[in-house]
C-alpha positions in Angstrom: 1.1 16.6 15.0 1.5 13.7 12.6 -0.5 10.5 12.1 1.3 7.2 12.4 1.4 7.3 8.6 3.3 10.6 8.6 0.4 12.8 7.6 0.2 16.3 9.2 -3.0 16.8 11.1 -4.4 18.6 14.2 -7.1 18.0 16.8 -9.3 20.3 14.7 -10.0 17.1 12.6 -11.8 15.8 15.7 -13.7 19.0 16.6 -17.1 18.3 18.2 -16.2 14.8 19.1 -15.7 13.1 22.5 -12.0 12.2 22.4 -10.2 9.6 24.6 -6.5 10.5 24.3 -4.2 7.7 25.4 -0.4 7.4 25.5 0.2 3.8 24.4 3.1 1.4 24.4 3.2 -2.0 22.6 5.5 -3.8 25.1 3.8 -2.5 28.2 2.0 -4.9 30.6 -1.1 -2.7 30.1 -1.0 -3.2 26.3 -4.1 -5.5 26.5 -6.0 -2.2 27.1 -5.7 -1.8 23.3 -8.5 -4.4 23.0 -10.8 -2.4 25.3 -10.0 0.9 23.6 -10.9 -0.7 20.2 -14.2 -2.0 21.7 -15.0 1.6 22.8 -14.2 2.8 19.3 -16.5 0.2 17.8 -19.3 0.9 20.3 -19.3 4.7 20.2 -17.4 5.6 17.0 -20.5 6.3 15.0 -21.9 8.5 17.7 -19.2 11.2 17.8 -16.5 9.5 19.9 -13.0 8.6 19.0 -9.9 7.1 20.7 -6.7 8.8 19.8 -3.5 6.7 20.4 -0.2 8.4 21.0 2.7 6.0 21.2 5.4 7.0 23.6 8.7 5.4 24.4 9.4 7.5 27.5 8.9 4.5 29.7 11.1 2.4 27.3 8.3 0.0 26.3 7.5 1.0 22.7 8.6 -0.5 19.5 11.3 1.3 17.4 9.4 2.5 14.4 5.9 3.7 13.5 5.6 0.9 11.0 6.3 -1.7 13.7 3.8 -0.1 16.1 1.1 0.1 13.4 1.7 -3.6 12.5 1.6 -4.7 16.1 -1.6 -2.8 16.9 -3.3 -4.0 13.8 -2.3 -7.6 13.9 -2.5 -8.1 17.7 -5.5 -6.0 18.7 -7.2 -5.0 15.4 -6.8 -1.4 16.1 -8.8 0.9 13.8 -8.8 4.1 15.9 -6.5 6.9 14.8 -2.8 6.5 15.9 -0.1 9.1 15.8 3.7 9.3 15.6 5.6 8.7 18.8 5.6 11.6 21.2 7.2 12.6 24.5 4.6 13.0 27.2 6.9 14.4 29.9 9.9 16.7 30.2 11.3 19.6 28.2 10.7 18.1 24.8 7.1 16.9 25.6 4.5 17.3 22.9 2.5 20.5 23.3 -0.7 18.5 23.5 0.5 16.7 26.6 1.7 20.0 28.1 -1.9 21.1 28.0 -3.5 17.7 29.0 -1.3 17.4 32.0 -2.9 20.4 33.6 -6.0 18.3 34.2 -6.4 16.8 37.6 -7.2 13.1 38.3 -9.8 11.8 40.7 -7.4 12.5 43.6 -6.9 16.2 42.5 -3.4 15.6 41.2 -2.1 17.1 37.9 1.4 17.0 36.5 3.5 14.3 35.0 2.1 11.3 33.1 2.8 8.4 35.5 3.0 5.5 33.0 1.7 4.2 29.7 -2.0 4.1 29.0 -2.9 7.3 31.0 -6.2 8.5 29.6 -7.6 12.0 29.0 -11.2 12.3 28.0 -11.9 15.6 26.2 -15.5 16.6 25.8 -16.7 18.6 22.8 -16.8 21.7 25.1 -13.1 21.2 25.8 -13.3 19.9 29.4 -10.5 17.5 30.2 -11.0 14.5 32.5 -7.9 12.5 33.6 -7.7 8.8 34.3 -4.5 7.2 35.5 -3.0 4.1 33.7 -4.6 1.4 35.9 -8.1 2.7 35.3 -9.3 0.4 32.6 -10.8 2.1 29.5 -14.3 0.7 30.2 -14.3 1.7 33.8 -17.8 2.9 34.9 -16.6 6.5 35.5 -15.2 6.6 31.9 -18.3 5.0 30.3 -20.6 7.4 32.2 -18.6 10.4 31.1 -18.6 9.2 27.4 -22.4 8.6 27.5 -23.1 12.0 29.2 -20.9 13.8 26.7 -22.4 12.2 23.7 -25.9 12.8 25.1 -25.4 16.5 25.5 -25.0 18.4 22.2 -22.1 20.8 22.4 -21.2 19.7 26.0 
């Protein structure tokens, strides 16, 4: 995968960390979640946690270029967490990361397609994937509890 600045990277760069992977979109009504994602990054970032933002235009609510997305996120929400190039989260040309993440089931036991922007996947250092649908806010108790528990357990 590539960072929003066009650098090649992989999730190996975040090995051992608790990762909150989110498909984001600048023009979405849920875009204010960027602010909460940034707060999580500031709160837990020095403890082995990171938010990873993956812009997607599959729901037709993302800006046209990576530069525009980066500028929007920086100026509007002060985003400092890692952002990546636009990806497809559903369909035949979906990014391989999302092909894997979508196997995880949400609280209702449903896996499959990403429903909308700001779907969240919390990946523990042990590789367990926990799925939260778009309307679950990033600082929902169930997400915070999982972050805390994953950070408190070395290698969990």
